[in-house]
ZAMARGU-4260 file (C-alpha; in steps of 0.2 Angstrom, whole numbers, plus 5000, padded with zeros to 4 digits):
<rodrens>
0) 5327/5043/4835 | 5310/5035/4836 | 5296/5042/4824 | 5279/5045/4831 | 5264/5047/4820
5) 5251/5060/4826 | 5233/5053/4826 | 5223/5062/4813 | 5208/5065/4824 | 5218/5073/4838
10) 5229/5083/4826 | 5213/5092/4821 | 5205/5094/4838 | 5206/5111/4845 | 5215/5113/4862
15) 5207/5130/4867 | 5193/5128/4879 | 5182/5141/4870 | 5185/5132/4853 | 5177/5115/4859
20) 5160/5109/4853 | 5146/5118/4862 | 5155/5134/4866 | 5151/5143/4850 | 5132/5145/4853
25) 5121/5152/4867 | 5117/5139/4881 | 5100/5131/4880 | 5086/5139/4891 | 5070/5130/4887
30) 5075/5113/4879 | 5088/5100/4883 | 5101/5099/4870 | 5101/5084/4858 | 5119/5078/4861
35) 5132/5079/4875 | 5147/5091/4876 | 5164/5088/4884 | 5163/5090/4903 | 5177/5103/4903
40) 5167/5114/4891 | 5150/5112/4901 | 5157/5116/4918 | 5167/5131/4911 | 5151/5138/4903
45) 5141/5136/4918 | 5154/5144/4929 | 5155/5159/4916 | 5136/5161/4919 | 5138/5160/4938
50) 5152/5173/4937 | 5138/5186/4934 | 5131/5183/4952 | 5136/5195/4965 | 5150/5192/4977
55) 5142/5183/4992 | 5155/5191/5004 | 5148/5208/5000 | 5130/5203/5002 | 5127/5212/5019
60) 5108/5208/5017 | 5109/5190/5021 | 5110/5181/5038 | 5116/5165/5029 | 5134/5158/5030
65) 5145/5164/5015 | 5161/5158/5022 | 5167/5141/5027 | 5183/5132/5032 | 5190/5120/5019
70) 5186/5106/5030 | 5168/5110/5029 | 5169/5109/5010 | 5178/5092/5011 | 5164/5086/5022
75) 5151/5092/5010 | 5160/5083/4996 | 5162/5067/5006 | 5143/5067/5010 | 5136/5071/4993
80) 5128/5054/4991 | 5121/5052/5009 | 5102/5053/5010 | 5098/5060/5028 | 5081/5052/5028
85) 5088/5034/5025 | 5094/5031/5043 | 5095/5012/5041 | 5108/5014/5027 | 5117/5029/5035
90) 5115/5026/5053 | 5131/5036/5058 | 5124/5051/5049 | 5108/5049/5059 | 5118/5048/5075
95) 5127/5064/5071 | 5110/5072/5068 | 5104/5065/5085 | 5119/5072/5094 | 5116/5090/5087
100) 5098/5089/5093 | 5104/5085/5111 | 5118/5097/5110 | 5106/5111/5105 | 5093/5106/5118
105) 5107/5107/5131 | 5113/5124/5124 | 5095/5131/5126 | 5093/5124/5143 | 5080/5110/5140
110) 5075/5101/5156 | 5084/5085/5151 | 5095/5088/5135 | 5099/5070/5134 | 5080/5065/5132
115) 5076/5080/5121 | 5065/5079/5106 | 5069/5088/5090 | 5074/5086/5071 | 5085/5094/5058
120) 5076/5103/5043 | 5081/5112/5027 | 5081/5128/5037 | 5073/5139/5050 | 5058/5141/5039
125) 5053/5123/5039 | 5058/5122/5057 | 5046/5136/5061 | 5032/5128/5051 | 5034/5111/5060
130) 5034/5120/5077 | 5018/5129/5071 | 5010/5112/5066 | 5014/5105/5083 | 5006/5120/5092
135) 4991/5119/5081 | 4988/5100/5084 | 4991/5103/5103 | 4978/5117/5103 | 4966/5106/5093
140) 4968/5092/5106 | 4964/5103/5120 | 4949/5110/5112 | 4942/5093/5107 | 4944/5087/5124
145) 4934/5102/5131 | 4921/5099/5118 | 4924/5116/5109 | 4925/5122/5091 | 4941/5119/5081
150) 4937/5133/5070 | 4947/5149/5068 | 4964/5146/5076 | 4976/5161/5077 | 4994/5164/5080
155) 5000/5180/5089 | 5017/5188/5085 | 5026/5204/5082 | 5036/5208/5066 | 5040/5191/5060
160) 5050/5183/5045 | 5039/5178/5030 | 5039/5160/5035 | 5026/5163/5048 | 5015/5171/5035
165) 5017/5156/5024 | 5013/5145/5039 | 4996/5155/5042 | 4991/5154/5024 | 4996/5136/5020
170) 4989/5128/5036 | 4973/5140/5039 | 4979/5149/5054 | 4975/5167/5056 | 4991/5177/5059
175) 4989/5191/5071 | 5004/5202/5069 | 5004/5216/5082 | 5009/5233/5075 | 5024/5242/5082
180) 5022/5256/5094 | 5030/5272/5090 | 5044/5271/5102 | 5048/5252/5099 | 5056/5241/5086
185) 5049/5225/5093 | 5033/5218/5100 | 5029/5224/5118 | 5022/5212/5131 | 5008/5224/5136
190) 5001/5222/5119 | 4998/5204/5120 | 4982/5203/5130 | 4973/5213/5116 | 4977/5200/5103
195) 4976/5183/5113 | 4960/5173/5115 | 4954/5155/5117 | 4958/5152/5099 | 4976/5157/5100
200) 4987/5142/5097 | 5003/5151/5103 | 5013/5167/5104 | 5028/5168/5094 | 5043/5179/5100
205) 5058/5182/5089 | 5076/5182/5096 | 5083/5193/5083 | 5070/5202/5072 | 5075/5202/5054
210) 5071/5220/5051 | 5083/5227/5064 | 5092/5213/5073 | 5085/5217/5090 | 5079/5204/5102
215) 5060/5203/5108 | 5058/5203/5126 | 5054/5184/5128 | 5054/5183/5147 | 5043/5198/5149
220) 5031/5190/5136 | 5031/5174/5147 | 5027/5184/5162 | 5013/5193/5153 | 5005/5176/5148
225) 5007/5169/5165 | 4997/5184/5172 | 4984/5182/5157 | 4982/5164/5163 | 4979/5169/5181
230) 4966/5182/5176 | 4957/5172/5162 | 4962/5154/5163 | 4969/5155/5145 | 4985/5144/5145
235) 4994/5150/5129 | 5011/5142/5125 | 5026/5152/5119 | 5037/5148/5104 | 5054/5156/5101
240) 5059/5160/5083 | 5078/5160/5087 | 5083/5159/5069 | 5098/5169/5072 | 5098/5172/5090
245) 5099/5154/5095 | 5117/5153/5090 | 5121/5171/5097 | 5113/5174/5114 | 5120/5158/5122
250) 5138/5165/5119 | 5136/5184/5119 | 5122/5186/5131 | 5123/5170/5142 | 5113/5178/5156
255) 5098/5183/5145 | 5083/5171/5150 | 5074/5167/5133 | 5074/5148/5131 | 5068/5133/5140
260) 5072/5140/5157 | 5055/5148/5155 | 5042/5135/5158 | 5030/5143/5145 | 5043/5141/5131
265) 5037/5125/5123 | 5048/5125/5107 | 5062/5134/5098 | 5068/5135/5080 | 5084/5140/5073
270) 5095/5141/5057 | 5110/5131/5057 | 5116/5140/5041 | 5115/5157/5049 | 5125/5161/5065
275) 5126/5142/5067 | 5140/5144/5054 | 5134/5128/5044 | 5133/5129/5025 | 5116/5133/5017
280) 5102/5120/5020 | 5100/5116/5038 | 5089/5121/5052 | 5083/5114/5069 | 5067/5112/5078
285) 5068/5107/5097 | 5053/5104/5108 | 5054/5106/5127 | 5049/5087/5129 | 5041/5073/5120
290) 5023/5078/5126 | 5025/5094/5115 | 5026/5085/5099 | 5010/5076/5095 | 5013/5058/5089
295) 5000/5060/5075 | 5013/5071/5066 | 5027/5058/5066 | 5027/5046/5051 | 5035/5029/5051
300) 5041/5022/5035 | 5050/5006/5031 | 5052/5005/5013 | 5070/5011/5014 | 5074/4997/5027
305) 5070/4997/5045 | 5057/5008/5054 | 5061/5026/5052 | 5051/5040/5061 | 5051/5056/5052
310) 5044/5073/5054 | 5047/5085/5040 | 5038/5094/5025 | 5050/5085/5013 | 5058/5068/5012
315) 5075/5065/5004 | 5088/5078/5007 | 5107/5078/5009 | 5115/5074/5025 | 5131/5085/5022
320) 5124/5101/5030 | 5120/5091/5046 | 5137/5083/5047 | 5145/5100/5044 | 5134/5107/5059
325) 5141/5094/5070 | 5159/5097/5064 | 5157/5115/5069 | 5150/5111/5086 | 5165/5099/5088
330) 5178/5110/5081 | 5173/5126/5089 | 5165/5122/5106 | 5158/5135/5117 | 5174/5145/5117
335) 5176/5145/5099 | 5158/5150/5095 | 5159/5164/5108 | 5175/5170/5100 | 5167/5170/5082
340) 5152/5179/5088 | 5161/5191/5099 | 5172/5196/5083 | 5156/5199/5073 | 5149/5210/5087
345) 5165/5220/5089 | 5165/5223/5070 | 5147/5228/5071 | 5150/5240/5085 | 5164/5249/5075
350) 5152/5250/5060 | 5138/5258/5071 | 5149/5270/5079 | 5156/5276/5062 | 5139/5277/5054
355) 5133/5288/5069 | 5148/5300/5066 | 5144/5302/5048 | 5131/5315/5051 | 5115/5311/5041
360) 5111/5295/5050 | 5102/5289/5066 | 5107/5272/5072 | 5092/5261/5078 | 5102/5246/5082
365) 5120/5246/5086 | 5124/5227/5085 | 5130/5227/5103 | 5116/5221/5114 | 5108/5208/5102
370) 5112/5202/5085 | 5128/5209/5077 | 5117/5218/5065 | 5118/5237/5062 | 5102/5246/5057
375) 5100/5265/5054 | 5089/5278/5046 | 5090/5296/5040 | 5091/5308/5054 | 5080/5320/5045
380) 5067/5316/5032 | 5074/5318/5014 | 5070/5335/5005 | 5059/5333/4990 | 5074/5335/4978
385) 5086/5326/4990 | 5094/5309/4991 | 5086/5294/5000 | 5093/5278/5007 | 5087/5269/4991
390) 5099/5281/4982 | 5113/5276/4994 | 5110/5258/4991 | 5111/5260/4973 | 5128/5269/4974
395) 5135/5256/4986 | 5129/5242/4974 | 5141/5250/4960 | 5155/5244/4971 | 5147/5227/4974
400) 5139/5230/4991 | 5122/5224/4994 | 5115/5234/5008 | 5096/5233/5009 | 5084/5247/5011
405) 5066/5245/5016 | 5052/5252/5027 | 5049/5246/5045 | 5033/5235/5048 | 5016/5243/5053
410) 5013/5255/5061 | 5030/5262/5058 | 5031/5260/5039 | 5035/5278/5037 | 5052/5275/5044
415) 5064/5268/5030 | 5080/5259/5036 | 5096/5251/5030 | 5103/5236/5038 | 5120/5227/5038
420) 5122/5209/5044 | 5139/5207/5052 | 5141/5188/5051 | 5156/5176/5051 | 5169/5182/5038
425) 5163/5201/5038 | 5180/5207/5046 | 5185/5224/5053 | 5194/5227/5037 | 5179/5224/5026
430) 5169/5235/5038 | 5182/5249/5035 | 5181/5246/5016 | 5162/5248/5017 | 5163/5264/5027
435) 5175/5271/5014 | 5163/5267/5000 | 5149/5275/5011 | 5158/5291/5013 | 5162/5292/4994
440) 5144/5288/4990 | 5138/5302/5002 | 5150/5314/4994 | 5144/5310/4976 | 5125/5311/4982
445) 5128/5328/4990 | 5136/5334/4974 | 5123/5327/4963 | 5109/5335/4973 | 5116/5352/4975
450) 5117/5355/4956 | 5135/5351/4953 | 5137/5340/4937 | 5144/5323/4940 | 5160/5319/4930
455) 5157/5306/4917 | 5164/5289/4922 | 5182/5286/4916 | 5195/5273/4914 | 5213/5275/4918
460) 5227/5263/4915
</rodrens>
């Protein structure tokens, strides 16, 4: 029998992962370590820290994609090295981006989808800011041509996502947020005339308000602005923030007129990584036609090879999310997207009906008529010594559920609500599990607030 000598270094090397060099001390927080550690140890230690994060599938606060097909993960791995801005080096990635722009322009009924103007972004927030910049520059051009002041531009909107507040602050535009009426959860068209003037660069309507999931009445807003122009001569463009609704309304509410079918709608932004089903990191800005995107905002660079027009707040970024967006459009088609969004709406409807039956809640949005989002409040104000929706959120978090609680915008900030986003991957079974935990939490809160001592947490084998 052959004899084999064991190498001395290997004989003394520990095989156990947590006995390797680097695992015996806390990870560095403020200074890069002096030497390397084995890749196996480094990745495990990083994964151990990430294990402390919440379960994204139970994060019912986010609108963002938390589940993707294995094929999407393959695409993301295959495109890890592709820089989307380098269209000369990666022309086919650029071609897929262009196809997405035309497909979305057609989906949103642009006059000529094949000649549409648009771009991908890192998300809907960047897309909104780019759209806002285009509106600002178009307003400036009109004012300059008329020999009028360029001071004090404003943007009129209802309850919007924080990206529009950032736009106003970063680019010196007054944000005129219209407060909610007592009987409404969205901007009402009859309020517009009181907030618009010659310095208004645009009105923003939201197709899927973040606070509740409801759609703002875009067509009615367009008609109101038409009437305002007829009365005063003010020609104010309309932008639609369709961060979530842009990938829902065409499939669940195809007859709803909110997009480029309305001549006053000049631009639309949407998140590919929300109900567009793409992984995190992609949004879309689409303009009605080339005239709505001023040339002065487009940069032409040649130091990566070739002439590349670019309109973005950043430069280099990965191409994988855009390729994954195209994959989803190709993979699912209209029928597939409709089936996915319909499943979400059905699960949302079940949740809304069950929450309404629980007793202490009033459902404000049932997820059936707009986004598959369910929003509710307490039917009666909490007693001074009673439990609140914030208490319920804390109880649910013990089981891993993240259900946000917050007040509505002005002038309804006295109403505190909870919201659940039923997105792709939130199944009927998950909804039933959530409902079971809500019932358990309600029973515990009732016991706690009627003076019954809670049992101490226990552990049973």
